[in-house]
NUMARFI-467500 format. One record per residue (C-alpha): x negated, y, z. Coordinates in steps of 0.1 Angstrom, whole numbers, padded with zeros to 4 digits, always signed. Layout:
BEGIN
XYZ/...
% end
This chain:
BEGIN
-0545+0949-0234/-0529+0974-0210/-0553+1001-0222/-0545+0993-0258/-0508+0994-0252/-0512+1027-0235/-0534+1042-0262/-0510+1032-0289/-0480+1047-0271/-0501+1078-0263/-0506+1083-0301/-0470+1097-0302/-0482+1128-0284/-0516+1130-0300/-0505+1126-0336/-0470+1142-0339/-0475+1153-0375/-0500+1130-0390/-0484+1096-0395/-0473+1077-0426/-0471+1041-0439/-0498+1027-0462/-0480+1018-0494/-0511+1011-0515/-0510+0990-0546/-0532+0964-0528/-0505+0960-0503/-0478+0951-0529/-0469+0915-0533/-0461+0905-0569/-0433+0883-0580/-0456+0856-0590/-0471+0854-0555/-0436+0852-0540/-0428+0824-0564/-0455+0802-0547/-0446+0787-0514/-0464+0767-0487/-0455+0730-0487/-0478+0722-0458/-0488+0742-0427/-0522+0752-0441/-0511+0759-0477/-0515+0796-0482/-0542+0800-0455/-0579+0804-0463/-0575+0815-0499/-0540+0805-0512/-0525+0772-0522/-0489+0760-0522/-0465+0750-0549/-0444+0768-0574/-0408+0773-0561/-0392+0756-0591/-0410+0724-0582/-0400+0724-0545/-0370+0701-0538/-0357+0719-0507/-0347+0754-0496/-0372+0781-0491/-0362+0815-0476/-0387+0843-0477/-0390+0876-0458/-0417+0900-0471/-0438+0925-0454/-0418+0953-0470/-0386+0941-0455/-0403+0939-0421/-0416+0975-0425/-0380+0987-0430/-0373+0975-0395/-0406+0985-0380/-0392+1005-0350/-0378+0972-0337/-0413+0955-0338/-0391+0923-0340/-0393+0898-0368/-0361+0880-0357/-0342+0913-0364/-0352+0912-0400/-0346+0874-0403/-0311+0878-0389/-0301+0906-0411/-0313+0891-0444/-0315+0853-0443/-0285+0831-0449/-0280+0805-0421/-0298+0826-0394/-0281+0839-0363/-0296+0851-0330/-0282+0846-0295/-0294+0869-0267/-0294+0849-0234/-0317+0874-0217/-0304+0908-0227/-0336+0918-0245/-0340+0918-0283/-0376+0906-0280/-0366+0874-0262/-0337+0862-0284/-0331+0827-0296/-0333+0824-0334/-0310+0797-0348/-0312+0784-0383/-0286+0760-0396/-0277+0752-0359/-0314+0745-0349/-0332+0767-0323/-0365+0784-0320/-0362+0799-0286/-0383+0815-0259/-0361+0800-0232/-0378+0773-0212/-0357+0741-0215/-0337+0751-0246/-0339+0721-0270/-0362+0732-0299/-0354+0723-0335/-0377+0744-0356/-0415+0741-0359/-0432+0776-0361/-0466+0782-0376/-0488+0812-0377/-0516+0810-0403/-0512+0772-0403/-0514+0769-0365/-0484+0756-0346/-0473+0782-0320/-0446+0762-0303/-0461+0764-0268/-0475+0732-0252/-0452+0727-0222/-0417+0732-0235/-0422+0738-0273/-0408+0773-0268/-0414+0800-0293/-0423+0834-0279/-0414+0858-0308/-0426+0888-0286/-0462+0876-0289/-0464+0877-0327/-0480+0910-0340/-0453+0920-0363/-0471+0948-0382/-0497+0922-0393/-0472+0898-0409/-0476+0894-0446/-0445+0872-0452/-0423+0846-0434/-0411+0815-0451/-0384+0792-0437/-0389+0758-0453/-0364+0730-0449/-0365+0692-0455/-0402+0687-0453/-0416+0664-0425/-0451+0674-0434/-0447+0703-0410/-0448+0678-0382/-0429+0676-0348/-0399+0697-0342/-0392+0704-0379/-0356+0689-0374/-0340+0719-0391/-0370+0732-0409/-0403+0751-0403/-0410+0788-0400/-0443+0795-0417/-0457+0830-0408/-0485+0842-0431/-0505+0871-0417/-0524+0899-0435/-0561+0900-0440/-0586+0924-0456/-0582+0908-0491/-0544+0912-0491/-0541+0946-0474/-0565+0976-0476/-0561+1010-0461/-0559+1030-0429/-0524+1036-0414/-0511+1050-0382/-0474+1050-0372/-0456+1066-0342/-0420+1062-0334/-0395+1069-0307/-0358+1067-0300/-0330+1053-0278/-0336+1040-0243/-0368+1060-0241/-0385+1037-0267/-0420+1049-0276/-0439+1029-0302/-0474+1032-0318/-0489+1010-0345/-0521+1010-0365/-0536+0990-0393/-0570+0990-0410/-0581+0968-0439/-0612+0970-0460/-0632+0949-0485/-0670+0953-0487/-0686+0930-0513/-0677+0894-0504/-0665+0904-0469/-0632+0917-0457/-0619+0930-0424/-0584+0936-0411/-0572+0949-0377/-0537+0957-0364/-0525+0969-0330/-0491+0976-0316/-0478+0991-0284/-0442+0996-0272/-0424+1007-0241/-0387+1013-0233/-0363+1013-0204/-0338+0988-0221/-0301+0993-0226/-0292+0974-0194/-0302+0982-0158/-0335+0969-0146/-0345+0958-0181/-0377+0976-0192/-0399+0962-0221/-0436+0966-0224/-0455+0951-0253/-0492+0952-0264/-0505+0932-0293/-0537+0930-0313/-0548+0911-0344/-0581+0909-0362/-0593+0890-0393/-0629+0888-0406/-0630+0871-0441/-0656+0860-0466/-0649+0850-0502/-0670+0835-0530/-0659+0822-0564/-0652+0787-0549/-0645+0793-0512/-0628+0816-0487/-0632+0816-0449/-0616+0837-0421/-0623+0841-0384/-0591+0854-0367/-0586+0866-0332/-0553+0877-0317/-0539+0886-0283/-0507+0899-0267/-0494+0909-0233/-0457+0916-0226/-0435+0923-0197/-0396+0922-0196/-0370+0927-0169/-0334+0916-0164/-0334+0882-0181/-0300+0867-0177/-0263+0869-0187/-0239+0890-0166/-0204+0881-0153/-0178+0897-0175/-0162+0911-0143/-0193+0933-0140/-0196+0943-0176/-0159+0954-0177/-0169+0980-0151/-0202+0990-0167/-0216+0974-0199/-0251+0980-0186/-0246+0958-0156/-0268+0929-0147/-0264+0901-0121/-0290+0894-0093/-0325+0907-0097/-0355+0907-0100/-0357+0887-0132/-0390+0895-0148/-0411+0877-0174/-0448+0885-0178/-0466+0867-0206/-0502+0867-0220/-0517+0849-0249/-0550+0848-0266/-0560+0828-0297/-0591+0823-0318/-0587+0806-0352/-0609+0797-0382/-0594+0790-0416/-0610+0781-0448/-0608+0767-0483/-0635+0752-0505/-0631+0742-0542/-0651+0710-0543/-0645+0705-0580/-0623+0719-0607/-0595+0696-0595/-0602+0690-0558/-0602+0714-0529/-0605+0711-0491/-0585+0733-0469/-0581+0735-0431/-0581+0754-0399/-0592+0750-0362/-0580+0770-0332/-0580+0775-0295/-0550+0791-0277/-0546+0802-0241/-0511+0809-0228/-0499+0822-0194/-0464+0831-0182/-0450+0841-0149/-0412+0842-0144/-0397+0857-0112/-0360+0852-0106/-0337+0862-0078/-0308+0837-0073/-0279+0829-0050/-0293+0804-0024/-0263+0780-0023/-0270+0774+0014/-0247+0765+0042/-0245+0754+0078/-0256+0718+0080/-0227+0694+0081/-0215+0680+0114/-0221+0646+0099/-0258+0653+0099/-0282+0656+0128/-0289+0693+0122/-0257+0712+0128/-0266+0749+0134/-0295+0749+0109/-0297+0759+0073/-0289+0732+0047/-0287+0731+0009/-0254+0723-0007/-0252+0686-0014/-0222+0684-0038/-0245+0679-0068/-0258+0646-0054/-0243+0612-0047/-0249+0589-0017/-0272+0560-0024/-0261+0524-0018/-0267+0515+0019/-0272+0551+0029/-0252+0564+0059/-0236+0598+0058/-0261+0612+0083/-0290+0599+0063/-0276+0613+0031/-0269+0648+0046/-0301+0650+0065/-0320+0651+0032/-0307+0686+0026/-0321+0703+0057/-0341+0734+0046/-0376+0736+0059/-0397+0767+0060/-0433+0773+0049/-0446+0757+0081/-0420+0729+0078/-0399+0746+0105/-0361+0744+0106/-0343+0776+0099/-0313+0785+0121/-0281+0792+0103/-0267+0827+0107/-0231+0833+0096/-0224+0863+0074/-0259+0864+0059/-0259+0862+0020/-0288+0839+0016/-0307+0839-0017/-0339+0826-0031/-0367+0843-0050/-0379+0816-0075/-0413+0820-0091/-0424+0799-0121/-0460+0800-0135/-0468+0781-0167/-0504+0780-0181/-0517+0761-0211/-0549+0758-0231/-0544+0743-0266/-0568+0734-0293/-0569+0715-0325/-0568+0718-0363/-0558+0705-0397/-0579+0692-0426/-0563+0688-0460/-0575+0677-0495/-0556+0686-0527/-0561+0671-0561/-0546+0684-0593/-0559+0658-0619/-0533+0648-0645/-0517+0614-0641/-0510+0596-0674/-0512+0629-0692/-0487+0647-0668/-0494+0674-0643/-0497+0662-0608/-0505+0676-0573/-0515+0652-0546/-0520+0663-0510/-0534+0643-0481/-0542+0656-0447/-0543+0651-0410/-0538+0673-0379/-0546+0671-0342/-0530+0693-0315/-0540+0689-0279/-0532+0709-0248/-0538+0709-0211/-0511+0726-0190/-0502+0735-0154/-0466+0741-0143/-0461+0756-0108/-0429+0767-0091/-0417+0776-0057/-0386+0791-0040/-0389+0816-0011/-0359+0822+0012/-0345+0857+0008/-0313+0876+0011/-0290+0892-0014/-0288+0929-0007/-0258+0951-0014/-0272+0961-0048/-0276+0924-0057/-0314+0925-0054/-0331+0896-0037/-0358+0905-0011/-0380+0883+0010/-0390+0907+0038/-0385+0887+0071/-0380+0919+0089/-0348+0926+0069/-0319+0925+0094/-0299+0903+0070/-0322+0875+0080/-0308+0875+0114/-0343+0882+0129/-0354+0846+0126/-0387+0844+0145/-0418+0829+0128/-0401+0824+0094/-0429+0839+0074/-0428+0843+0036/-0436+0812+0017/-0421+0782-0002/-0391+0764+0012/-0379+0729+0004/-0352+0704+0014/-0363+0676+0037/-0361+0651+0009/-0374+0676-0018/-0341+0673-0036/-0330+0703-0057/-0354+0728-0039/-0391+0719-0036/-0424+0734-0046/-0438+0718-0077/-0473+0716-0091/-0476+0695-0122/-0506+0692-0144/-0507+0673-0177/-0518+0671-0213/-0503+0666-0247/-0519+0649-0277/-0501+0652-0311/-0516+0635-0341/-0504+0636-0377/-0513+0620-0410/-0495+0630-0442/-0494+0627-0479/-0473+0645-0505/-0473+0641-0542/-0456+0663-0568/-0454+0647-0603/-0442+0664-0635/-0422+0636-0653/-0415+0661-0681/-0419+0698-0685/-0385+0702-0668/-0383+0673-0644/-0405+0671-0613/-0405+0644-0586/-0418+0648-0551/-0425+0620-0526/-0444+0617-0494/-0445+0609-0457/-0460+0619-0424/-0469+0597-0394/-0464+0615-0361/-0480+0603-0329/-0474+0619-0295/-0488+0612-0261/-0475+0632-0232/-0490+0628-0197/-0479+0645-0165/-0492+0642-0129/-0475+0655-0097/-0499+0673-0075/-0476+0679-0045/-0466+0645-0034/-0429+0656-0034/-0421+0642-0068/-0442+0611-0075/-0418+0600-0103/-0431+0629-0124/-0464+0611-0128/-0464+0591-0160/-0476+0588-0196/-0452+0586-0226/-0459+0576-0262/-0439+0583-0293/-0446+0576-0329/-0427+0576-0362/-0432+0577-0400/-0410+0603-0417/-0405+0600-0455/-0395+0627-0480/-0384+0624-0516/-0368+0648-0540/-0366+0662-0575/-0362+0695-0594/-0349+0699-0629/-0352+0731-0649/-0322+0733-0673/-0332+0767-0684/-0358+0793-0673/-0330+0808-0652/-0313+0776-0639/-0331+0751-0616/-0316+0721-0599/-0332+0709-0566/-0323+0681-0542/-0339+0658-0517/-0338+0635-0487/-0361+0637-0457/-0365+0625-0421/-0382+0642-0391/-0385+0637-0354/-0390+0656-0321/-0407+0641-0291/-0393+0651-0257/-0412+0679-0241/-0430+0675-0208/-0403+0696-0191/-0375+0674-0205/-0393+0641-0196/-0399+0654-0160/-0363+0663-0155/-0342+0636-0169/-0326+0619-0138/-0290+0630-0128/-0296+0616-0093/-0326+0639-0088/-0318+0671-0108/-0341+0701-0112/-0335+0737-0102/-0340+0747-0138/-0366+0757-0147/-0380+0759-0112/-0386+0723-0102/-0396+0691-0117/-0386+0657-0103/-0379+0622-0117/-0386+0612-0152/-0367+0582-0166/-0377+0579-0203/-0360+0600-0230/-0359+0589-0266/-0373+0610-0294/-0348+0629-0316/-0346+0617-0352/-0331+0639-0380/-0321+0628-0415/-0315+0656-0440/-0298+0656-0474/-0299+0688-0495/-0291+0698-0531/-0283+0730-0550/-0290+0753-0579/-0312+0785-0579/-0329+0807-0604/-0340+0842-0615/-0323+0861-0643/-0345+0888-0658/-0331+0919-0674/-0298+0911-0657/-0286+0948-0656/-0305+0979-0667/-0337+0959-0667/-0333+0945-0632/-0337+0910-0618/-0311+0888-0603/-0320+0860-0579/-0293+0836-0569/-0288+0803-0550/-0260+0780-0541/-0268+0749-0521/-0254+0723-0496/-0271+0704-0468/-0264+0679-0441/-0286+0668-0412/-0276+0639-0390/-0294+0636-0356/-0296+0606-0333/-0306+0608-0297/-0303+0646-0296/-0314+0661-0263/-0291+0684-0243/-0295+0703-0210/-0268+0694-0185/-0258+0712-0153/-0248+0693-0122/-0217+0698-0101/-0220+0724-0074/-0247+0746-0089/-0252+0753-0126/-0288+0764-0119/-0297+0728-0112/-0296+0703-0141/-0313+0676-0161/-0318+0665-0197/-0300+0636-0215/-0300+0620-0249/-0266+0620-0266/-0259+0595-0294/-0254+0618-0324/-0249+0654-0335/-0246+0668-0370/-0253+0700-0389/-0239+0705-0424/-0229+0734-0446/-0232+0755-0477/-0252+0786-0486/-0246+0811-0514/-0269+0840-0519/-0277+0866-0545/-0301+0896-0548/-0304+0922-0574/-0335+0945-0578/-0335+0973-0602/-0355+1005-0608/-0337+1025-0582/-0313+1001-0565/-0318+0968-0547/-0290+0949-0530/-0283+0915-0516/-0253+0895-0504/-0251+0860-0489/-0227+0836-0472/-0234+0806-0450/-0211+0780-0436/-0227+0761-0407/-0207+0732-0393/-0226+0721-0362/-0207+0693-0344/-0211+0665-0318/-0206+0630-0333/-0200+0609-0301/-0174+0605-0274/-0184+0608-0238/-0184+0629-0206/-0208+0657-0199/-0213+0677-0168/-0202+0714-0169/-0194+0723-0133/-0184+0759-0139/-0163+0753-0169/-0128+0764-0157/-0111+0735-0176/-0135+0708-0164/-0121+0678-0146/-0141+0672-0114/-0170+0690-0130/-0169+0669-0161/-0158+0677-0197/-0150+0651-0224/-0168+0655-0258/-0152+0640-0289/-0165+0636-0324/-0160+0669-0343/-0164+0692-0313/-0184+0722-0322/-0219+0728-0309/-0218+0760-0287/-0232+0794-0299/-0233+0785-0336/-0208+0806-0357/-0192+0787-0385/-0193+0816-0409/-0219+0842-0417/-0218+0871-0442/-0247+0894-0449/-0249+0923-0473/-0272+0952-0478/-0287+0977-0502/-0315+1003-0507/-0311+1032-0531/-0337+1057-0543/-0316+1089-0542/-0345+1109-0555/-0381+1099-0563/-0390+1107-0527/-0359+1099-0507/-0346+1063-0501/-0315+1054-0482/-0301+1019-0472/-0275+1001-0452/-0268+0965-0442/-0240+0946-0425/-0238+0912-0408/-0206+0895-0398/-0202+0863-0378/-0172+0842-0369/-0164+0831-0333/-0184+0805-0314/-0180+0785-0282/-0196+0793-0248/-0225+0772-0237/-0211+0747-0213/-0179+0743-0233/-0190+0714-0255/-0154+0701-0253/-0142+0733-0270/-0113+0738-0246/-0118+0775-0236/-0114+0806-0257/-0144+0815-0278/-0168+0843-0280/-0150+0867-0304/-0161+0872-0340/-0182+0903-0345/-0200+0924-0370/-0229+0949-0368/-0243+0974-0393/-0275+0993-0396/-0287+1023-0416/-0323+1031-0427/-0338+1060-0446/-0373+1074-0455/-0386+1105-0471/-0421+1106-0487/-0431+1141-0477/-0465+1138-0493/-0483+1109-0510/-0496+1100-0475/-0470+1113-0451/-0437+1095-0447/-0408+1103-0423/-0384+1074-0416/-0354+1066-0394/-0334+1035-0384/-0300+1033-0368/-0288+1000-0354/-0253+0989-0345/-0239+1022-0360/-0203+1014-0350/-0214+1008-0314/-0197+0974-0312/-0201+0959-0278/-0199+0923-0289/-0216+0893-0272/-0235+0866-0291/-0243+0846-0260/-0220+0833-0232/-0219+0807-0205/-0202+0801-0172/-0210+0810-0136/-0195+0798-0103/-0166+0821-0092/-0164+0834-0057/-0179+0861-0034/-0214+0873-0039/-0233+0890-0010/-0199+0899+0006/-0196+0929-0017/-0187+0915-0051/-0163+0888-0062/-0165+0868-0094/-0130+0859-0105/-0137+0852-0142/-0164+0824-0146/-0175+0837-0180/-0209+0854-0183/-0221+0871-0214/-0249+0893-0227/-0235+0923-0245/-0253+0934-0277/-0276+0965-0278/-0254+0996-0283/-0258+1022-0310/-0295+1030-0311/-0314+1056-0332/-0351+1055-0339/-0373+1078-0359/-0410+1081-0368/-0437+1091-0391/-0465+1072-0409/-0498+1085-0421/-0522+1068-0444/-0558+1079-0444/-0581+1075-0474/-0590+1090-0507/-0564+1073-0529/-0528+1086-0526/-0502+1059-0518/-0475+1053-0544/-0439+1051-0535/-0426+1019-0521/-0409+0996-0547/-0382+0970-0542/-0394+0935-0536/-0376+0904-0549/-0370+0877-0523/-0371+0842-0538/-0349+0813-0527/
% end
């Protein structure tokens, strides 16, 4: 993977004048194809399937390959989703565009371990929410190989985590894309990018390959990005069957993965906090998909896969250490702060405080040295091997003389995982880096310390962890779509979800981690569509869905034994599964010949999702790095979406608005120790308080215009209202300010095969923040003082990228044409 990444980046130097995008007719997606959407995870894989949009009783948002190509220098599908799709916003908790949390209607699909996940994400029908924490690593998806992305709401057939909907990513193959293309790009922050694609059909066989490589220095200090991704598909098609064998892999590396105190960014917007903070990830997946037409009205469709995932996170942190209390037996030695814990009944003060004595790698006591800025270097390694598949049968026989589509299927997803973490004693250097060299004079020349894991005497808060376990997710589903009349269509169905989650502690420090948990639920769906006119369609429905707690959440759910998130796992009292109930209705349609022969797509809709037993991540007093997970009684997401898009011969434009009202629907106290308006570390949440980091209002507009037959120019703008900081669930502090950002894009078709293009992001250089939380004020390493508890991640500044694409082959490539996005 490193060699591939290097070779793709090296293509910038090797092919400076020979690059252009393949825009062949075989690559174009017709309006009819976009009017068919997947209603199950495997629909659309292995030779097609799905349902006509005017018969789907819930919202579908689509991003096409051409829209992704416009943003190709970013190599980031979340960038395109955020700029085009109503209801989507991103929050950057790590200062890297490739590791952002995508939020749709207030539900997250996030790469952050421990973030409550509310969207199911599929790639070619395979669920890619990772096994241990259900996280979604957008940086591992080969973006150049994406054919389309659908966001589908209100359909429990997509299984666990589809609380707010499912993101269904359909990849290219040799039957849908043919040609030879190389692209090279470069720009701000030293970004160098290389991509290639190759697709061909030979008789009944097809082959497709894509590769991507990227490297840049990042817009913050110590924040480089390195990406290498490959994707390959071998297909075979006959008159009544189609099969594909797919292999993909990725390797990524990122630095500086945390928000920064605003006291620091006021001095320098590029500032970070402590370091290192590096994330190294690898994934490999093999998949088989297929479809067989058993009879004129029956077909079988399915897939099988194996996925291997590995991630290492290294994080330097403030140690939160102190001289052991005089009320303990270890005055003069190093102890961990105990203010996040409560004394147990019958326990003496000495017994309580003795638990927090720090022991070195050989279980030795560590003498306390005044004036030393102690820190920890925390390392987390997560590995998982997943496998499973889905089998589905579809029948299209008429019922009582009426058209009908009946789908029945089942899925199995299993995974074995290992989670390992450890903290090593270090010091915070004057540049806020954490080092673990025992010869560093800041250590106070402690003899025999060594470099290895430390822990508290009672393994509270800081302790090495080694947890192994397994997940088993089973699903059975049925979905029927019945045409009552030519205009009225009814849809009804249900899915049974079963989850078994087993964890075992391998260290002996956290025996409560060991346990097996079972969850099951039947989730129904029912809805209707009515076509008043060819250009006016009513849709509406009701559905239920559920999310089982992740292994991480189950293993860290006791406030009396909190975790150093995400670096330790301790007790596991049971959490309840989250249940969502969604109501949705609206109008949509396509108006042909709207103006000068163009097409107008439009939608207006409303939705409401009520959640019970929602899961939140809570910090404990004394140290926001330690925390646990809790169920809260109820939360709610509701809103409206209005969208329109016009596509003409030379002009295409879109505009949409979304109101997202995400609120808590209970009264109670939550822990938020660094919230400046907390009372004893607690905040009070009341019904109607807003969920943090979800803007109420979103506006998105954009256009593309063919100035000449060979020159296209476009611009787009997104505006978001203010939102609350994470940790301010009581809504008492001032918000993250409202913001807007705008981008420009242009391309010139120099020859039928050679294209030159450019992309400018954040053209007004707005230094807004879409993520914020709180930190503990006070001195850091004796050289810095945090007075303002707010920490934020500033957005990427004005960035400029340019590149060229070259398509090899005999047939010249036609000019790109506008593509209608269906709602």
